[in-house]
Structure formats: structure tokens, C-alpha cells
C-alpha positions, 0 to 999 in steps of 0.5 A: 574110190580112193587110191592108196599111194605107196611110199617108195624108198630111195636107193640111199635109204635102202643102202643106209638100212641095209648096211646095218641090217641083220638080214639081207634084202635086195632092192628094186625100183623103190621096194625091198625084198627079203632074202631067204637063207641058203641050204647046205648044198647051196653053201657047199657049191658056192664055197667050192666055186670061190675056192676053185676059181679063187685059187686060179685068179690068185696072182691076177688083178681079179677078185671073187666075192661070195654072197655079201657083195651087192651088185648094182644094175645102174639103169634099173635102180636095182641092188642084188646079192649074187651068190658069186661074182667076179670082177677084174682090173679097174673094179668100180664101186658105188662109194667109199664103202666098197660094198656095191660092185658096179663092174662085175664080169661074171655072175654065178647063181645057185638055183633053189626052188624059191629063186629058180624062175627069177634067176632064169627070168627077170633077174637075168634080164636085169643083169643083161643091163650091166655093161661089164657083164660077160658071163652068167652061170647057173648051178642046180642044187638038185642035180649035176647041171651047170648052165653057162651064158656067154655074151657075144660082141653083138649083145646076144647070149650064147647058151651052153649046158653041162651035166656030166661029172667029167665036164669042164667049162672055160670062164673066158673072161678070167681064163679059168676052168671049172670041173663039174666034179670039183664044183659039186664036191661034197654036195651029193652023196655017192651015186645018189642025186 
């Protein structure tokens, strides 16, 4: 029996290819994973979040990025594209291109049928290896549902769930608020989910 050896890419090879690629791919442990396009609901939620949170941090030393900023999980040889990512003060980037963030404090993912299990499972486990990460947030595009994970001082994660339009969450790391009705503005038709 012959064993087939798969050639794995280096992170440097991935970044060289990714920076000129027409479509986005994530990288993990030498392998590339193509990313699918996003739905209208997905795009509306991310746009709402960037506007809502971006307006609140406008005069602070924080930045908010949407889907084109890569985040590196350094000790796992992983590069990923969160839907929304925030960083503050001394932002760290992998190199002079400033397209790979090393110091996210909040990562937000909008769930889809194809990514939900991954975003809740392995991806969250991988993100927990990022020392700077303080909050992880998941938004459903099927119903009004926001899931908020907050890292405690003992590296445990506190889980909170919000599903009423009047609900308002506090992003402690950046001292901002997200109202569910604003986050889901124009996502669902009135009285229909």
C-alpha cells in the first residue's frame, strides 16, 4: 500500500496568494478553505453592526472592520475572516500590509446554515487561543437571536442570550451598546421572521 503525501502550504504562501485572489479563503494548518458568498440578511446585519458600533467608537482609539480583515490565531497557524472585528489602542498587525490583525478584542460572526456548527464549535475554540480576545458574539439570520460570550479573568467564558427586540447588550471591552432592533433593522419584514 502506498501512502500519498499531501503538500501543505506555508502561511507565507497562503498570504501571497490570498492578497491577489479574486475570492477569499481561510487558512488552517497548511490547507486553504474557500469562503462562500453572504446572503442579503447576512450583509444587512454586518452593515448595521459596523454602523452602530462604529458611530459609538468614532472618537476613541478603537477600530471596527468588516469581512475583509483577516485575523490570525498565532499558535494554530490559522487565518480567518470574521464578519466583524474590533480592536483598540495598540493594534498589532502581522506585517506592513496591515491586513492581518493579531489583536482583536471583539469578534462577531453572523451564522448561516453552512457555517453555524463551525462558528459555534471549532472556530470558537480556535478563537479562544487569541490572548487579546475578550468577547465573542453570534447573530442568527433566521430569527432574532444574539449570543454573547464574555471572557472572564479565569479564562472561562460567560454565556448570555438575547432574543427580544427591546434587548440591549453592553460590549464591555469597548463600552458600547447594541440594541437588537437596530442590529436587525431591515433584516426581516414586519411581523415575519
